[in-house]
C-alpha positions as CSV (number, residue, x, y, z in Angstrom):
1,M,15.1,11.3,-4.2
2,S,11.7,9.5,-4.8
3,R,8.5,10.9,-3.3
4,I,8.4,8.0,-0.9
5,K,11.8,8.7,0.5
6,T,11.0,12.4,0.7
7,I,7.8,11.7,2.7
8,F,9.6,9.4,5.2
9,A,12.4,11.8,5.7
10,G,10.0,14.6,6.4
11,L,8.0,12.5,8.8
12,A,11.1,11.4,10.6
13,A,12.2,15.0,11.1
14,Q,8.8,15.6,12.7
15,K,9.0,12.4,14.8
16,K,5.8,11.2,13.1
17,K,4.8,7.9,11.7
18,A,3.4,7.4,8.2
19,L,-0.2,6.5,7.5
20,I,-0.4,4.3,4.4
21,T,-3.8,3.6,3.0
22,F,-5.1,1.0,0.5
23,I,-8.2,1.0,-1.8
24,T,-9.0,-1.0,-4.9
25,A,-9.1,1.0,-8.1
26,G,-12.6,1.0,-9.5
27,D,-14.4,0.1,-6.2
28,P,-17.1,0.9,-5.3
29,A,-17.4,2.7,-8.7
30,P,-14.8,3.9,-11.2
31,E,-15.8,7.5,-10.9
32,L,-15.2,7.5,-7.2
33,T,-11.6,6.3,-7.3
34,V,-9.9,9.7,-7.7
35,P,-12.2,11.5,-5.2
36,L,-11.5,8.7,-2.7
37,L,-7.7,9.2,-3.2
38,H,-8.1,12.9,-2.5
39,A,-10.3,12.1,0.5
40,L,-7.7,9.8,2.0
41,V,-5.1,12.5,1.7
42,A,-7.5,15.0,3.3
43,G,-8.0,12.5,6.1
44,G,-4.3,12.2,6.8
45,A,-2.8,9.6,4.5
46,D,0.9,10.1,3.7
47,I,1.2,7.4,1.0
48,L,-1.6,5.9,-1.1
49,E,-1.6,2.2,-2.2
50,L,-3.9,1.7,-5.2
51,G,-4.9,-1.9,-5.8
52,V,-4.9,-3.2,-9.3
53,P,-8.1,-5.4,-9.6
54,F,-7.2,-9.1,-10.2
55,S,-9.3,-12.2,-10.5
56,D,-7.2,-14.3,-8.1
57,P,-5.9,-12.0,-5.4
58,M,-4.4,-14.8,-3.3
59,A,-3.1,-12.6,-0.4
60,E,-6.4,-10.9,0.1
61,G,-9.1,-11.7,2.6
62,P,-12.8,-11.7,1.6
63,V,-13.2,-7.9,1.9
64,I,-10.6,-7.0,-0.7
65,Q,-11.6,-10.0,-2.8
66,R,-15.1,-8.6,-3.1
67,A,-13.6,-5.2,-4.0
68,C,-11.7,-6.8,-6.8
69,E,-14.8,-8.5,-8.0
70,R,-16.8,-5.3,-8.1
71,A,-14.0,-3.4,-9.9
72,L,-13.7,-6.2,-12.5
73,K,-17.4,-6.1,-13.2
74,F,-16.8,-2.5,-14.2
75,G,-14.1,-3.7,-16.5
76,V,-11.3,-1.8,-14.7
77,N,-7.9,-2.8,-15.9
78,M,-4.3,-1.6,-15.6
79,H,-4.8,1.1,-18.2
80,D,-7.7,2.5,-16.2
81,V,-5.6,2.3,-13.0
82,L,-2.9,4.4,-14.5
83,G,-5.5,6.8,-15.8
84,Y,-6.7,7.3,-12.2
85,V,-3.2,8.1,-11.1
86,R,-2.8,10.5,-14.0
87,E,-6.0,12.3,-13.0
88,F,-5.0,12.4,-9.3
89,R,-1.6,14.0,-10.3
90,K,-3.4,17.0,-11.9
91,S,-4.0,18.4,-8.5
92,N,-1.6,16.5,-6.2
93,Q,2.1,16.3,-7.1
94,H,3.4,15.4,-3.6
95,T,1.6,12.4,-2.2
96,P,3.2,9.1,-3.3
97,V,1.1,6.5,-5.1
98,V,2.1,2.9,-5.0
99,L,0.4,0.3,-7.2
100,M,-0.3,-3.0,-5.4
101,G,-1.3,-6.1,-7.1
102,Y,-0.1,-9.2,-8.9
103,A,2.3,-10.2,-11.7
104,N,-0.3,-11.2,-14.3
105,P,-1.5,-7.7,-15.4
106,I,2.2,-6.5,-15.5
107,E,3.3,-9.5,-17.5
108,R,0.4,-9.1,-19.9
109,M,1.3,-5.5,-20.5
110,G,5.0,-6.2,-20.7
111,M,7.4,-5.2,-17.9
112,Q,9.1,-2.3,-19.5
113,V,5.8,-1.0,-21.1
114,F,4.3,-1.1,-17.6
115,I,7.2,0.7,-16.0
116,D,7.3,3.4,-18.7
117,A,3.5,3.9,-18.4
118,A,3.6,4.0,-14.6
119,K,6.3,6.6,-14.6
120,E,4.4,8.8,-17.1
121,A,1.3,8.5,-15.0
122,G,3.0,9.6,-11.8
123,V,3.3,6.3,-9.9
124,D,6.0,6.1,-7.2
125,G,6.4,2.4,-6.5
126,A,5.0,-1.0,-6.9
127,I,4.1,-3.9,-4.6
128,V,3.8,-7.1,-6.6
129,V,2.7,-9.8,-4.2
130,D,3.8,-12.7,-6.3
131,Y,7.1,-11.3,-7.4
132,P,9.6,-12.7,-4.9
133,P,12.7,-10.5,-4.5
134,E,15.0,-13.4,-5.6
135,E,13.3,-13.5,-9.0
136,C,12.7,-9.9,-9.9
137,V,16.1,-8.2,-9.6
138,E,15.7,-6.9,-13.2
139,F,12.2,-5.6,-12.5
140,A,13.4,-3.8,-9.3
141,A,16.4,-2.3,-11.0
142,A,14.2,-1.1,-13.9
143,L,11.8,0.6,-11.5
144,Q,14.6,2.3,-9.6
145,A,16.1,3.5,-12.8
146,Q,12.9,5.6,-13.2
147,D,12.9,6.8,-9.6
148,M,10.2,4.4,-8.6
149,D,10.5,2.0,-5.6
150,P,10.1,-1.8,-5.6
151,I,8.5,-2.6,-2.3
152,F,8.5,-6.1,-0.9
153,L,6.5,-8.0,1.7
154,L,8.0,-9.6,4.7
155,A,6.1,-12.0,7.0
156,P,6.4,-13.6,10.4
157,T,7.7,-16.7,8.6
158,S,10.3,-14.9,6.4
159,T,13.8,-16.4,6.7
160,E,16.9,-14.4,7.3
161,E,17.9,-15.1,3.7
162,R,14.7,-13.6,2.4
163,I,15.1,-10.5,4.7
164,R,18.6,-10.0,3.3
165,Q,17.3,-10.3,-0.2
166,V,14.6,-7.6,0.4
167,A,17.3,-5.4,1.9
168,K,19.4,-5.9,-1.3
169,V,16.7,-5.2,-3.9
170,G,13.9,-3.2,-2.2
171,S,13.6,0.5,-1.7
172,G,11.1,3.1,-0.4
173,F,9.9,1.0,2.5
174,S,9.4,-2.6,3.5
175,Y,5.9,-3.9,4.2
176,Y,5.8,-6.3,7.2
177,V,2.7,-8.6,7.1
178,S,1.8,-8.8,10.7
179,L,-0.2,-12.0,10.5
180,R,0.1,-15.5,9.2
181,G,-2.9,-15.2,7.0
182,V,-4.7,-12.9,4.5
183,T,-5.6,-9.2,4.6
184,G,-8.3,-8.1,7.0
185,A,-7.6,-10.7,9.7
186,A,-7.7,-9.8,13.3
187,N,-5.8,-10.1,16.6
188,I,-2.4,-8.5,15.9
189,D,0.2,-9.4,18.6
190,T,2.1,-6.1,18.9
191,V,4.7,-7.7,21.2
192,E,5.5,-10.3,18.4
193,V,5.4,-7.5,15.8
194,A,7.9,-5.4,17.7
195,A,10.3,-8.4,18.1
196,R,10.1,-9.3,14.4
197,I,10.6,-5.7,13.3
198,A,13.7,-5.5,15.6
199,A,15.1,-8.6,13.8
200,I,14.3,-7.2,10.4
201,R,16.0,-3.9,11.2
202,E,19.3,-5.8,11.7
203,H,19.4,-6.2,7.9
204,V,16.8,-3.8,6.4
205,K,17.6,-0.1,6.8
206,L,14.4,1.1,5.0
207,P,11.4,2.3,6.9
208,I,9.1,-0.5,7.9
209,G,5.3,-0.3,7.5
210,V,3.0,-2.9,9.1
211,G,-0.3,-4.0,7.7
212,F,-2.8,-6.9,7.4
213,G,-5.1,-6.5,10.3
214,I,-5.1,-2.9,11.5
215,R,-8.8,-2.2,12.0
216,D,-9.2,0.6,14.6
217,A,-7.5,3.6,16.2
218,A,-6.2,1.6,19.2
219,T,-4.5,-1.0,17.1
220,A,-3.1,1.6,14.8
221,K,-1.6,3.5,17.7
222,A,-0.1,0.4,19.2
223,V,1.5,-0.7,15.9
224,A,2.7,2.8,15.1
225,A,4.6,2.8,18.4
226,V,6.9,0.0,17.1
227,S,7.1,0.7,13.4
228,D,7.7,3.5,10.9
229,A,4.2,3.3,9.3
230,I,0.9,1.6,9.5
231,V,-1.0,0.3,6.5
232,I,-4.7,0.1,6.6
233,G,-6.8,-1.3,3.7
234,S,-9.5,-3.9,4.4
235,R,-11.1,-1.7,7.1
236,I,-11.4,1.2,4.6
237,I,-13.0,-1.0,2.1
238,Q,-15.4,-2.3,4.7
239,E,-16.3,1.3,5.4
240,L,-17.1,1.7,1.7
241,E,-19.2,-1.5,1.7
242,D,-21.2,-0.3,4.7
243,T,-21.8,3.3,3.4
244,P,-24.2,4.5,0.7
245,R,-22.2,5.3,-2.4
246,E,-23.1,9.0,-2.3
247,Q,-21.7,9.3,1.2
248,A,-18.6,7.1,0.7
249,V,-16.0,9.8,0.1
250,A,-17.0,11.8,3.2
251,A,-17.2,8.6,5.3
252,V,-13.7,7.4,4.4
253,Q,-12.2,10.8,5.2
254,T,-13.9,10.9,8.5
255,F,-12.8,7.4,9.4
256,L,-9.2,8.0,8.4
257,S,-9.0,11.3,10.4
258,G,-9.6,9.2,13.6
259,I,-6.7,6.9,12.7
260,R,-4.5,9.8,11.9
261,K,-5.3,11.4,15.3
262,A,-4.5,8.2,17.1
263,I,-1.1,7.6,15.6
264,D,-0.1,11.2,16.1
265,E,-0.9,11.1,19.8
């Protein structure tokens, strides 16, 4: 059983919802990535998404776009990202780490080379925004053969056919994009989210996490009530932007503790 499946099973037994966090590897500085991962866990994160910096992150809003730009200025690449996971694993063997990014860095490395390197580093899954499930059956199967989970996005506009395909090839959890837009947008309609999740559950038996727009404790609590997990990313990166670098790790942990408290209530 993968770490992701183990985490969700344990949380379900406790009647708790998962808190999934996102940061961009190398932002705000490469030396802070691993300390930030540990701070997120200390703040209550159950699963960590680590963004692979990319020059054209088409699903991302301006906050994560800026994070990618900062990381790329440091020269952070896929090899560095895997190195951060490897370093994190020296003292944390239980928290799942999911790489999130785009196809280009994987294609450049080579699919099987990437999968083997990710497994060796301690990665638990991958979200590749521009790998539609219909076109990456081989990639998904190769990940699963190494006990890693291919995780796919579903959106308010996803057709029943797309939902069925995600049910067929995905594992770990499914990521529901709550908005018709990019990361960091606002104004989540929790009634609509609840209705869409109910429709998705008719086909997808995996846990469902909701992201793209969760910015505060109140929204996190409302979305957690209708899902299995909440995903929060842009708001964490905004915290990093607004905080002096030497205070960043502590600030992120404090912020996330408030989110954790809200979804556990």
